[in-house]
N, C-alpha and C positions, 0 to 999 in steps of 0.2 A: 599552438599549432593551428594553422588555417585549415578548417574542415573542408571547405570547397576545393582548395588546392589539393588536399590529400585524396579526396574522392575522385577528382578529375584526373589526377596523376595515375591513380590505380586503374581507372577505366581505360584511359588512353594508353597506358603502359601495357595493359593486357592485350589490346589489339595490335600494338606495335610489336610485342613479343610474338604473337601469332603470325604476323607478317614475316618476321625474321626467321622463325622456325620453318615456315613454309618453303624457304629457299633450300633447306636440306632434308626436310621430312614432312610428308602429309600422310594421313591414314590410307588414302586411296588415290589412284591416278585420276586427276580431274578432267583429263581428255578422253578417258576410256568410256565406252558404252557397254552397259550390262543390262540388257532388256529384261532378263530374268529377275532382276532386283528393282525394277522401276516402281516408283511411288510407294516405297516402303516407309512406314511410320517410324518415328524414333525408337531405337532399340539398342541393346548392348553392341550389336555388330555395327550399326550406323547410328551414332549418338543423336543426330538431328534428322535422320531419315535420308531418303534418296529422292532424286527428281524424276522426271518423265523419261530420262535416258538411263536411269539407274546409277547416276553419279552421286557420290557421297556429298551431302550438303555441307557437313562440317569441314571437309577438305576444301570445298569450293569457297566457303566463307574465309578460310585461312588465306587462300591464294587471292581472293577478292580484296582482302585487307591490304595485301601487298600492292595491288593495282591502285586502290583508292589513295593510299598513303603516298605512293610514288607520284601520282598525278598532282595531288594537293601540295606536296613539298616543292616540286619543281615549279608549279604555277605560282605559289607564294614567293618563291625565290625570284622568279621573273619580275613579279610586281615590285619586290623590294629593290632589286638591282637597278631597275629603270626608274621607278617612282620616287625613291629616296633622293637620288641626285637631282631629279627634276624639281622636287619640293624645296631642296636646299637652294637651288639656283633661283627659283621664283622668289623665295624669301629674301635672298641676298640682293635681288634687283627689284624690290617692291615698287610697283607703279610704272615699271619700264615696259617696253614693248615685249621683252622676253617673258616677263611675268604674265602679261596679258595673253600671249600666245600659248604659254603652258597651261594656264587655267582654262582658257577657252577650248584647248585640245582635250583637257580632262572632261569638260562638260560634254563634248562631242562623244567621247567614249562612254560616258555614263548614260547617254541616250540610247545605247544599244546594249541590252542585257547579254550575259555570257552565252545564253542559249542562241540568241539571234546571231551573235558573232560566230558561234560554232557552226550554225547552219550556212553562213556565208563562206566560211573557210572550207567546210566539207563539200560544199557545192563545187569548189574549185579543185581541192586536193583529195577529197574522199574522206570517209569516216575512219578515225583511228584514235588511239590514246594520245598520240603526239599532237594531233590537231585539237583534241580536247584540252590538253595542257596549254597550248598557245591561246585558245579562246579564253580560258579561265585566267591565264596570266595577263592577257591584255586588259581584262576587266579589273584586275587587281592594281594595275599601275596607277590610275587616278586616285584610288583609295589611299595608297601610301603617299602619293604626291600631296594630296590635300592635308593629310594628317601632319606630315613633316613641315609643310609651309605654315600651317596654323600655329604649330608649336614654335617654330623657328622665329616667326615674326616677333613674338614676345621676348625671345632670348636676345635678339639683336639690340634691344634697348638696355640690356644689363651692363653693369659697370665693367665686368671683366672683358666683355666684348668691345666696349668703348676703349678700354686700355690696350687691347690687342690692335685695334685700328690705329691708335696713336703711335704704337710701337712700329708701325709700318707694314703690318701683315695685310695681305690682300683678302678679298672677299672669299675666294675659293679656299684659301688656307684656314681662314677663320671658321668657315662652314664645317670643314672636316675635323679641325682640331678642337673647336670650342662648342659648336652648335650640335653636331652629330652625337657626341658622347652624352649630351644632356637630353636627347630625345630617344635614346636607346631603350629606356624603360617602356615608353609608349609603343615603340616598334615591336617589342617582345609581346606585349599584350595584344596589340592589333594583329600581329602575325599569327598568334594562337587562334584568334577569332576567325581570321581569313582562312586559316587552315581547316577549321570546321566547315566553313562555307564552301571551301574547295571540295571537300569530300561530298557535301550535298550536291554541288554542281556536277561533279563527276558522275554521281549516281543518277542525277536527272538526265544528263547527256546520254549515258549508257541506256537509260530507260527508253529513250526515243531512238536508240540505235546510232548515236553519234559519238559514243565513247569507245572504250576498248572492244575490239571485235572478237568473235569466236575464233578459236576455242579458249581464249583467255577469259577466266571467270571474272565477273563484275557484279557487285551487289545490285546495281540498278537494273542490269539486264536480267538477273535472277528474278527480280520483282516483276519485270515486264513479262517474262515467260510464264510466271505463275498465275497471272491474273485470270486466265480462263479456266484454271483448275482449283480455284480457291474453295469452291463448294464441297469438293471431295478430297482435297489435299491441301488444307490450309497451312500446313507446316512449310510448304514451298515459299510462301510469302512472309510468314511470321518471323522466321529466323533471319533472313537477310534484312528485313525491316528493323528487327531488334538490333542487329549489328550496326546499322546506320544510326539508329536512335541513340544507342549507348555510346558510340564513338563521338558523335557530335555533342551529346550531353557532357561527356567527359572533358572534351576540349573546351567547351564553354565554361564549365566549372573551373577548369584549370586557368583559363583566361581571367575569370573574375578573381580567383585566388591570387594570381600573379599581380593583378592590378592593386589589390589590397596590400600585398606585401611590398611592392615596389614604389607605391605612391606615398611619399612621406606625410602628406596631409592626412591621408586615411590612417596612417600609423599613429599620428598625434591624436586623431579623433577617438581612437580606441583606448587611449591611455586615461 
């Protein structure tokens, strides 16, 4: 059994479960204000304490998991849906004008971090979770395009691809029937890594006010709101920070474990 994969799956699964449960039940209303219970330390009534509005932190972390996971899933999906076909097209037309345009476009996007893209988008359309998804998704496109192009270039020289070309199959058909299935393992591993980076990016955007807006809970905004109260209420920052840390750690461990399991070269090395 792969230990990294097991630990990563447990950590990631715990937060995914918390996000799913939050759709039907949370201990307290995350939009309600209870000034009489503000800044309570962790107790049996409030497992992780309360914030400066009296909101239950445990409930907010559960709903915040839903926000972070949703943003990361959709953003990674955007990156894959656009980046993978671009990478396949670039590899199929290596050295052509299409290949050059795709790769230079990737370089252009890489020149602008997701935070800067989000600032440009929100300057036009306003801050929201949707705009955060678009910003992170745009940044993911060149990641998957480069990955697929690099892997596909080596596959185009394989005998089974040459046989497919001799049989009369076109470049597009070969790309989706023969190339794409052989890069799926790489996509799964990279998707897991980008998912963890997406959660970090969402937290960073929310921290500076460009992500999910109130009253929707967000781990990044919880950290931002707690920074002026850390000296007398450190639990406001500790628990959202741990949520981000453990979720990202779990996803990275799961990505490493999947790489070890899915890569045949690594499997042979362990024997």
